[in-house]
N, C-alpha and C positions, 0 to 999 in steps of 0.2 A: 503492499502500499503506500508506505513512503517512497518508493524507489518510483512510483509511478507519478506523486507529485513533483519529484524531484524532476523525473524527466520531462514532463508537462512543461512545468515554470522554467525548465531552461531553454526548452523549444517556442514557447510562446517570449520568453525574453529576445531569443534571436530575431523572432520578428519583430518584435518593437523596436528595437533596434538597427532594422535596416533603413539604409536611405530609399528616399520613394523612388530612385533610378532603377533601385535593386527588381524592385517588384514586375519590372518587364523583361527580366533577366531570365535565362531558360533555368530550368531547374533539373531535378535528377531523375524526375518523371518524366518519361519521353512523351513529348508532344505538350506538353505544360509550363506555362510562365510559372516566375516564384507566384505572381499573384493568384493565376489557376491551383496552385499547390495550398496556399493560406486558404482559399475559401474552402476548400475538400478538410481543413483542418476545421473551419467553422461547422461543416455538417458531422467531422468525426465529434467534436466536443459537444454537437446534439443529442447523437447517437451514444453517447455515455450517459448524458443528464436522462435519457430517454430509458435507457436498461436501467438505470439504478432504481428507477421508480418504476420496475414494472417485475414486482414481485414474483416469483415462481413457487407451486406446494411440491412438484414433483421432485425426484431425485436429480441430480447433475446427472447431464448425458454429456458433457464436455467437461473439461480441465482448461488450464491455461495453455497446455501442447495441441491437443485434440480441438480448441475453436479454431484454429488455421488448418484450411483445406488448400493442399496444392494444386493450383488451378494451371490450366493453358495460356499462355503468354497474351495478354492482349492484344488487340490487333485494332484499336483507337477506334472502334463500332460503336462501343458500349453508350447507349442514350443520355446515362446519367454523368457519364467522363464529358458527353458533349455540354450537359447542362450546366456540369462546373464551368467550365471554359465561358458560356455565356453568362452565368452569374458574376462569375469574376471580374468581366468585363464591363457590369451593368456598375459595380462600383465605382468606376471612372476615377477617384480620389483613392490612392494607397492611404491615406488617412483614415477612410473610410472602414477599409477592411480590419486594419489594424485595431481599430474602435472595437469593429464587431467579435473577432476573435476576442478581443481583449473581456467584453461583455460575457461572451458565451462560453468563452476558456476558463476564466474566472469562477464563473457558477459551476461549470463542471471539477473543476479542482477542490473548490469547497464542498460538492456531494460525494466525490472519492473521497477526503479526509474523513467525513462525518459517516460511512456508509459502515455496516457490518460486514466485515471479512467473513462470514459465516452466512450470513442472509443468501438465499438461493433468487437469482436473477432471471429474467428470461431474455433473449435475442436472438434472431435468425432460426427461428422456431426451436432452440435449445435451451437445455437450462446451465446454468453454471453456479459456480459461487459468486459472489462480488471479490472475493479476494483474486480468484481464478482471472475472473475477465478483469481486474484492472491488471493483474500479472501479463496478459498475453496484450495488454495496450501497451505495455512498455518497449514492447517489442516495435508497435506502430509507430510509438513517439519516436524511438530512435530511428527506424528508417528512414522517417519523413522528414528529421532533422539534419539526416545524412543528404536528403533530397535536395532541402533548403537550401544548405553552404555548397552543394556540388559546384558552383562557380562561382562560388563568391570566398575567396583565398583568407580574408581578411575577419571573415566571422566567425564567432566561437561555436565548437564540436560539441558534441552530446558529453554527456558525464559519464566519466571513464567506467563506473558502476554500471550505468542502463547501455554501455555497449559490451559490457564484460555478460550482464545477463541477457542481454540479447543473443549474443552470440550462442551462448548455455542454451539458449529455447530452440535457437536455429537449428540444431544438431541435435537436439530431441526429436526434432518435428522430421529431420532426415533422415535421423538412424544411425548416424555418422559422424565422427569428427573432423573437423579439420585441420591440416598440419597445423603443429604447433608452432611452429615458424612464421605463420600468418597472425596479421595484428587482429585484433578484434573486429578493428573497422574494416580492413582488406576482406576479413572472413566472410562478415555482411554482405560487403560492395560485390565480391566474387561468388557467394554463396546466392545473392538473390537476383544475381544479371545484372545490376548496376554498373560492372563494372568488369570487362574480360579479364580473365587471367592470363598472367604474359606464360611463356613456353617454359620457364623454369617453375611457376608455379602450376602449370599441365601438370608437369612430370610429378611435381610433390603428390599432386591431388590421386592423381595415377587412373585408376578404372573412374574414380567416381567423376572424374571431370566429364562424362558424357551424358550424367544424369543432371548438370547442374543446364540453367538457372533454376531455380526451388522458387516459382511466382504463387505467393500467397494471398489466398483470398479468403 
């Protein structure tokens, strides 16, 4: 729960500190500008709020690992992706987008801090404990923080503990460990297809290289 808050606060702070001009730069999400990614984060924050106030009575069907599905690489044809781009453009001024993320994002952070980690919540037709749900979102925040700063070398990176936890979670999802020589950041970028491995990295990955990337949905 605490790591969720630290990861989410770091991501929102990174957005708040961006110069307006950076919102028109590419993000690490293919086809999305930084402003599109930030708009997606607003929707993510809404999802957190909705889920935490959607109690469930049945036993959990997923945990922090099985919350994630490995899906096909996006084609760019998803209507929701197109909607996000249109919504982001409608803000016109980066300051309005920053304000909306701070407003909804702060509320999501407060809701997470107040949540009972043992309470059961429903989302996407599944049931999890609130603690597992928020743990799964550490990976979401960390990956999107990396997306945010992909082309912004002066922006702050995600917390080290969030990178380490996200790597461990991705390895559990994959059922295999990345080479010990990989940094947590590189393991996440290569593992999720955000960066292609070098020839040397492919050699270290061995047969597992053919199974990458792991696209999470």
